[in-house]
KELOVO-398007 format. One line per field, with one value per residue: x, y negated, z of N, C-alpha, C in turn; residue in one letter. Coordinates in steps of 0.2 Angstrom, whole numbers, plus 5000, padded with zeros to 4 digits. Atoms other than C-alpha are relative to their C-alpha. Example, Ala and Ser with C-alpha at 12.3 -4.5 7.8 and 13.67 -1.06 7.14 Angstrom:
<pts>
n_east c(5004:4996) .
n_north c(5006:5006) .
n_up c(5000:4999) .
ca_east c(5062:5068) .
ca_north c(5022:5005) .
ca_up c(5039:5036) .
c_east c(5004:4996) .
c_north c(4994:4995) .
c_up c(5000:5003) .
rest c(A:S) .
</pts>
This chain:
<pts>
n_east c(5004:4996:5001:5005:4998:4998:5006:5002:4996:5001:5007:4999:4997:4994:4995:4997:5005:5003:4996:4997:5003:4995:4998:5006:5000:5006:5004:5000:5007:5001:5002:5007:5004:5007:5000:5001:4994:4994:4993:4994:4994:4994:4997:4994:4996:5002:4997:5001:5003:4998:5005:5004:4996:5000:4998:5006:4999:5002:5003:5002:5006:5000:5002:4995:5000:4996:5003:4996:5004:4996:4997:5001:4994:4998:5000:4993:5000:5001:5006:5007:5006:5006:5005:5007:5004:4997:4993:4999:4999:4994:4996:4999:5005:5005:5007:5005:5001:5005:4997:4994:5003:4999:4994:4994:4997:5001:4998:5002:5007:5004:5006:5005:4998:4997:4996:4993:4997:4999:4999:4995:4994:4994:4995:5001:5007:5005:5006:5002:5007:5003:5006:5004:5007:5004:4999:4994:4995:4998:4993:4997:4994:4995:5002:5005:5006:5003:5003:5003:4999:5003:4996:4997:4994:4994:4995:4994:4998:4993:4998:4996:4993:4997:5001:4994:4996:4999:4996:4993:5001:4997:4994:4999:5006:5000:5003:5007:5003:5001:5005:5006:5001:5002:5007:5004:5001:4996:4995:5002:5006:4998:5006:5004:4998:4993:5000:5002:5007:5002:5000:5004:5004:4998:4993:5000:5000:4993:4999:5003:5006:5005:5003:5007:5002:4997:5005:5004:5006:5000:5001:4996:4996:4993:4995:5001:5001:4994:5001:5004:5005:5007:4998:5006:4999:4993:4999:4999:5004:4997:4994:5003:5002:4994:4998) .
n_north c(5006:5006:5006:5004:5005:5006:5003:4997:5002:5007:5000:4998:5006:4999:5006:5002:5003:5006:5006:5001:5005:5005:5005:5004:5006:5001:5001:5007:5002:5007:5000:4999:5007:5000:5002:5007:5004:5002:5000:5001:4996:5001:4994:4999:4995:4996:4993:4994:4995:4994:4997:5005:5004:5007:5003:5003:5007:5001:5006:5002:5005:5005:4997:4996:4993:4998:4996:4998:4999:5000:5006:5002:5003:5007:5002:5000:5001:5006:5003:5000:4996:5002:4994:5001:5005:5006:5000:5002:4995:5000:4994:4997:5001:4994:5003:4996:5000:5005:5006:5000:5002:4995:5000:5000:4993:4998:4994:4998:5002:4996:4996:5002:5006:4999:4993:5001:5000:4993:4999:5004:5001:4997:5005:5002:5000:5006:5000:5006:5002:5001:5004:5001:5000:4999:4994:5000:5003:4995:4999:4996:4997:4999:4995:5002:4999:5006:4998:5006:4999:5005:5006:5001:4996:5004:4997:5005:5003:4999:4993:4997:5000:4993:4997:4997:4996:4994:5002:4997:4993:4996:4997:4993:4996:5001:5006:4998:4996:5004:5004:4996:4998:5006:5002:4994:4996:4994:5000:4999:4995:4995:4999:4993:4995:4998:4995:4993:4999:4999:5006:5005:4998:5002:4996:4994:5000:5001:5007:5005:5003:4998:4994:5001:5007:5003:5003:4996:5004:5003:4995:4994:4998:5004:4996:5001:5007:5004:5003:5006:4999:5003:5006:5003:4999:4998:4998:5005:5006:5005:5003:5005:5005:5004:5004) .
n_up c(5000:5001:4995:5002:5004:4996:4998:4994:4995:4998:4996:4993:4996:4996:4999:5006:5005:4996:5000:4994:4996:4997:5005:5001:4996:4998:5006:5004:5001:4997:4992:4999:4999:5002:5007:5001:4997:5004:4996:5004:4997:5004:5001:4995:5002:5005:4998:5004:4997:5003:5003:5003:5005:4999:4993:4995:4997:4993:4999:4993:5000:4995:4994:4998:5002:5006:5005:5006:5006:5005:5002:5007:5004:4998:4993:4996:4992:4998:5004:4997:5003:4997:5001:4998:5003:5000:5002:5007:5005:5003:4999:4993:4995:4999:5001:5003:5008:5003:5001:5005:5006:5005:5003:4996:4999:4993:4998:4993:5000:4996:5003:4996:4997:4993:4999:5000:5006:5002:5007:5003:4995:5002:5003:5006:5002:4999:5004:5002:4999:5007:5000:4994:5002:4994:4997:4997:5004:5004:5000:5005:4997:5005:5004:5005:4997:4997:4994:4997:4992:4996:5000:4994:5000:5001:5005:5000:5006:5002:5002:4995:5002:5002:5007:5003:4996:5003:5006:4998:5000:4994:5003:4997:4998:4993:4999:5002:4994:4994:5001:4999:4994:4997:5002:4998:5006:5001:5005:5007:5001:5006:5004:4999:5005:4999:4995:5002:5000:4993:4997:5002:5006:5006:5001:5004:5007:5003:5002:4995:5002:4995:5002:4999:5000:4994:4996:4995:4996:4994:4995:5001:4994:4999:5003:5007:5001:5002:5006:5001:4996:5002:5004:5004:5007:5001:5007:5006:4999:4996:5004:5005:4996:4999:5006) .
ca_east c(5000:5007:5008:4994:4994:5000:4982:4978:4993:4990:4972:4978:4987:5004:5018:5026:5011:5007:5013:5026:5021:5037:5043:5025:5023:5005:4989:4989:4973:4966:4964:4948:4941:4923:4918:4913:4929:4944:4962:4979:4996:5013:5023:5037:5044:5043:5046:5046:5035:5040:5029:5022:5029:5023:5031:5021:5020:5020:5009:5007:4990:4986:4978:4995:4990:5000:4994:5002:4995:5002:5015:5012:5023:5032:5029:5043:5046:5039:5024:5007:4992:4974:4960:4941:4928:4934:4951:4958:4957:4975:4989:4991:4976:4962:4944:4927:4923:4909:4922:4935:4932:4930:4945:4956:4968:4965:4971:4968:4949:4937:4924:4913:4913:4925:4934:4951:4954:4953:4955:4969:4984:4997:5013:5010:4991:4978:4960:4950:4935:4924:4907:4896:4878:4863:4867:4885:4902:4908:4926:4936:4949:4965:4957:4944:4930:4918:4911:4899:4903:4896:4901:4905:4919:4937:4951:4969:4973:4988:4996:5004:5023:5034:5029:5040:5045:5044:5055:5071:5073:5077:5095:5096:5084:5088:5082:5066:5063:5065:5053:5040:5042:5039:5023:5017:5019:5026:5042:5048:5032:5035:5023:5010:5015:5033:5028:5024:5006:5005:5009:4998:4983:4992:5008:5014:5016:5031:5028:5024:5006:4990:4982:4964:4954:4962:4946:4937:4921:4919:4914:4927:4935:4951:4962:4956:4954:4969:4970:4958:4945:4927:4934:4922:4930:4946:4954:4952:4937:4947:4962:4950:4944:4962:4966) .
ca_north c(5000:4983:4967:4955:4942:4924:4917:4929:4925:4907:4909:4917:4901:4907:4896:4896:4888:4874:4856:4851:4841:4833:4817:4810:4792:4788:4788:4775:4766:4749:4745:4748:4730:4726:4723:4705:4700:4691:4694:4690:4699:4700:4714:4719:4733:4744:4763:4780:4794:4812:4820:4803:4795:4778:4767:4761:4743:4741:4727:4718:4709:4694:4705:4714:4730:4739:4747:4756:4754:4758:4745:4735:4730:4714:4715:4710:4709:4694:4690:4686:4697:4692:4705:4704:4692:4675:4680:4673:4683:4684:4697:4708:4703:4715:4710:4717:4722:4709:4695:4701:4694:4705:4711:4711:4726:4734:4749:4758:4757:4763:4776:4772:4755:4756:4773:4764:4767:4784:4780:4774:4777:4786:4777:4766:4767:4754:4752:4738:4729:4731:4723:4717:4722:4725:4743:4739:4735:4746:4752:4758:4771:4775:4791:4781:4786:4773:4773:4761:4758:4749:4730:4730:4743:4735:4736:4728:4717:4723:4739:4752:4752:4767:4768:4778:4790:4805:4796:4802:4821:4834:4838:4853:4866:4863:4845:4851:4864:4851:4839:4853:4859:4841:4840:4858:4866:4883:4883:4892:4901:4916:4917:4931:4938:4940:4952:4970:4976:4981:4964:4953:4955:4947:4958:4973:4978:4978:4959:4944:4941:4942:4954:4948:4932:4921:4913:4920:4915:4905:4920:4932:4943:4936:4950:4945:4926:4920:4910:4897:4897:4893:4881:4869:4871:4880:4884:4876:4865:4857:4854:4845:4834:4829:4824) .
ca_up c(5000:4995:5006:5006:4992:4996:4996:5010:5020:5019:5025:5041:5046:5051:5057:5040:5032:5045:5044:5056:5071:5076:5068:5069:5076:5077:5066:5052:5055:5060:5079:5087:5086:5084:5066:5069:5078:5071:5076:5070:5072:5066:5058:5071:5062:5046:5050:5041:5047:5043:5030:5024:5008:5011:5025:5040:5046:5065:5069:5086:5088:5098:5112:5114:5106:5093:5077:5062:5045:5028:5023:5007:4993:4998:5016:5028:5047:5055:5042:5049:5046:5049:5052:5053:5048:5043:5038:5022:5006:5003:5002:5017:5026:5032:5027:5025:5007:5005:5008:4995:4978:4962:4954:4969:4972:4989:4999:5016:5013:5026:5021:5035:5044:5059:5055:5053:5035:5025:5007:4996:5008:4997:4991:4977:4977:4975:4970:4963:4969:4954:4959:4973:4973:4984:4987:4993:4985:4971:4971:4956:4961:4952:4945:4936:4948:4955:4973:4981:5000:5014:5013:5031:5028:5029:5017:5016:5001:4991:4985:4996:4996:4990:4972:4961:4974:4962:4948:4957:4954:4968:4963:4975:4980:4999:4997:4989:5003:5017:5008:5006:5023:5030:5020:5026:5009:5005:4995:4984:4977:4966:4951:4952:4935:4941:4955:4955:4953:4972:4977:4967:4955:4941:4943:4934:4916:4904:4900:4911:4907:4917:4906:4910:4911:4924:4930:4946:4955:4970:4980:4974:4988:4996:4988:4970:4973:4963:4947:4941:4955:4949:4935:4926:4909:4903:4886:4869:4874:4888:4876:4864:4878:4882:4864) .
c_east c(5004:4998:4994:5002:5001:4994:4998:5004:5000:4994:5001:5003:5006:5004:5003:4996:4997:5005:5004:4997:5005:5002:4994:5000:4993:4995:5000:4993:5000:4998:4993:4996:4993:5000:4999:5005:5005:5006:5005:5006:5006:5004:5007:5005:4997:5004:4998:4997:5001:4993:4995:5005:5000:5003:4995:5003:4998:4998:4998:4995:5000:4998:5006:5000:5004:4996:5005:4995:5005:5003:4999:5006:5001:5000:5006:4998:4999:4994:4994:4995:4994:4995:4993:4997:5003:5007:5001:5001:5006:5004:5001:4995:4995:4993:4995:4999:4996:5004:5006:4997:5001:5006:5006:5003:5000:5002:4997:4992:4996:4994:4994:5002:5003:5004:5007:5003:5001:5002:5006:5006:5006:5004:4998:4993:4997:4994:4998:4993:4996:4994:4997:4993:4996:5001:5007:5005:5003:5007:5002:5006:5005:4998:4995:4993:4998:4996:4997:5000:4997:5004:5003:5007:5006:5005:5006:5001:5007:5000:5005:5007:5002:4998:5006:5004:5002:5004:5007:4999:5003:5006:5002:4994:4999:4996:4992:4996:4999:4994:4993:4998:4997:4993:4995:4998:5005:5005:5006:4994:5002:4993:4997:5002:5007:5000:4997:4992:4997:5000:4996:4996:5002:5007:5000:5000:5007:5001:4997:4994:4995:4997:4992:4999:5003:4995:4996:4995:5002:5000:5004:5004:5007:5006:5000:4999:5006:4999:4996:4993:4994:5002:4994:5001:5008:5001:5000:4995:5003:5006:4997:4999:5007:5003:4995) .
c_north c(4994:4995:4996:4994:4993:4996:5002:4998:4993:4999:5002:4995:5001:4994:4997:4996:4994:4994:4999:4995:4995:4995:4995:4994:4999:5000:4994:4998:4993:5001:5000:4993:5001:4997:4992:4996:4998:5000:4999:5004:4999:5007:5000:5005:5004:5007:5005:5005:5007:5003:4995:4996:4993:4997:4998:4993:5001:4993:4998:4994:4995:5002:5004:5007:5001:5004:5001:5001:5001:4994:4999:4998:4993:4998:5000:4999:4993:4996:5001:5004:4998:5006:4998:4995:4993:4999:4998:5005:5000:5006:5002:4999:5005:4997:5005:4999:4994:4993:5000:4999:5006:5000:5000:5007:5001:5007:5001:4998:5005:5003:4998:4994:5002:5006:4998:5000:5007:5000:4996:4999:5003:4994:4998:4999:4994:5001:4993:4999:4998:4995:5000:5000:5001:5006:5000:4997:5006:5000:5004:5003:5001:5006:4998:5001:4993:5002:4994:5001:4994:4993:4998:5004:4995:5003:4994:4998:5001:5007:5003:5001:5007:5002:5002:5005:5007:4999:5003:5008:5003:5003:5007:5003:4999:4993:5001:5004:4996:4995:5004:5002:4994:4999:5006:5004:5006:4999:5005:5004:5004:5001:5007:5005:5003:5005:5006:5000:5001:4994:4994:5002:4999:5003:5006:4999:4999:4993:4996:4997:5003:5006:5000:4993:4998:4996:5005:4996:4998:5005:5007:5002:4997:5004:4998:4992:4996:4998:4994:5002:4996:4993:4998:5002:5002:5001:4995:4994:4995:4997:4995:4994:4995:4996:4994) .
c_up c(5000:5005:4997:4995:5004:5002:5007:5006:5002:5004:5007:5004:5004:5001:4994:4996:5003:4999:5006:5004:5003:4995:4999:5005:5003:4994:4997:4999:5003:5007:5001:5002:4998:4993:4999:5003:4995:5004:4995:5003:4995:4999:5004:4997:4994:5001:4995:5005:4996:4997:4996:4995:5000:5007:5004:5003:5008:5002:5008:4999:5005:5007:5003:4998:4994:4995:4994:4994:4994:4998:4992:4997:5001:5007:5004:5007:5001:4996:5004:4996:5004:4999:5003:4996:5001:4998:4993:4995:4996:5001:5007:5005:5000:5000:4999:4993:4997:5000:4996:4993:4995:4997:5004:5001:5008:5002:5007:5001:5005:4996:5003:5004:5007:5000:4999:4993:4998:4993:4997:5005:4997:4997:4993:4997:5001:4996:4999:5002:4994:5000:5007:4998:5006:5004:5004:4995:4996:4999:4994:5002:4994:4995:4995:5003:5004:5006:5003:5008:5003:5000:5006:5001:4999:4995:5000:4992:4998:4998:5005:4997:4999:4994:4997:5004:4996:4994:5001:5001:5006:4996:5003:5003:5008:5001:4999:5006:5006:4998:5000:5007:5005:4998:5001:4994:5000:4994:5001:5000:4994:4996:5001:4995:5001:5005:4998:5001:5008:5004:4998:4994:4993:4998:4996:4993:4997:4998:5005:4997:5005:4998:5000:5000:5007:5005:5004:5003:5006:5006:4999:5007:5001:4996:4992:4999:4998:4993:5000:5004:4998:4996:4996:4993:4999:4992:4995:5001:5005:4997:4996:5004:5002:4994:4999) .
rest c(M:G:K:R:P:L:I:R:R:R:G:K:G:G:K:Q:F:R:A:V:S:V:G:K:I:A:P:A:R:Y:P:N:F:K:L:E:E:H:H:S:G:Y:V:V:D:I:V:H:E:R:G:R:D:A:P:L:S:K:I:R:F:D:D:G:T:Y:S:Y:V:P:A:L:Q:G:V:A:V:G:E:K:I:E:L:G:V:G:A:T:A:T:L:R:N:I:L:P:L:D:A:I:P:D:G:T:L:I:C:N:I:E:R:N:A:G:D:G:G:K:L:I:K:A:A:G:A:S:A:I:V:F:A:H:G:P:E:G:V:T:I:K:F:P:S:G:K:F:L:T:I:N:P:K:C:R:A:M:I:G:T:V:A:G:A:G:R:M:E:K:P:F:L:K:A:G:A:K:A:K:Y:M:R:A:H:G:R:L:Y:P:I:V:R:G:I:A:Q:A:A:V:Y:H:P:H:G:G:G:R:H:Q:H:I:G:R:Q:S:S:V:G:R:N:T:P:P:G:R:K:V:G:N:I:S:P:R:K:T:G:R:G:R:L:K:E:R:K) .
</pts>
């Protein structure tokens, strides 16, 4: 009897598949101020957190509390940041969506009012305030998707720093392994067709090919749930859409 395939070993949740907990500083979110309040603060430091590509800005607010938020492009230590109702709609400030003009680049957007920021927090990412309407504020994401959000939700004006992090290649496998380990990903991963038949459903045979359709259903048993899981469209039809 062969060993369990990779997808089943990951599902068990062993130590080798978990993200590391050391090197973490604090959750990157807005402070727990009331939505109708207005506060100001200063950037006291720019730090790096393990497993996060974007740097973090450490902000000291006027009530003495500290908060960590994703650092923006062009931010520097000592700069002033305003938060809440009445803040100026300029770079680096944090405002409700209804106070941000259309066409503005924003990041660290709250999905629900007061949650501290859940959307657009990756390095180099930004969304666009597309329109204001009676149902809420429509946001255009980098993927092209549109989403209408509560106008009381807050967002930071600007683009997250750290763009171009993937332009520099990993010159050594050890550097890639440490990067993947910090992000909680398994590395390296052996292709299923390169394994023996007892180790993977795609393995075996004289040549490296799957030998069957690679699409599987959503309710496929764990031992067979490998390949394209419940795909919307594959093959030639998908290639035509790309062109």
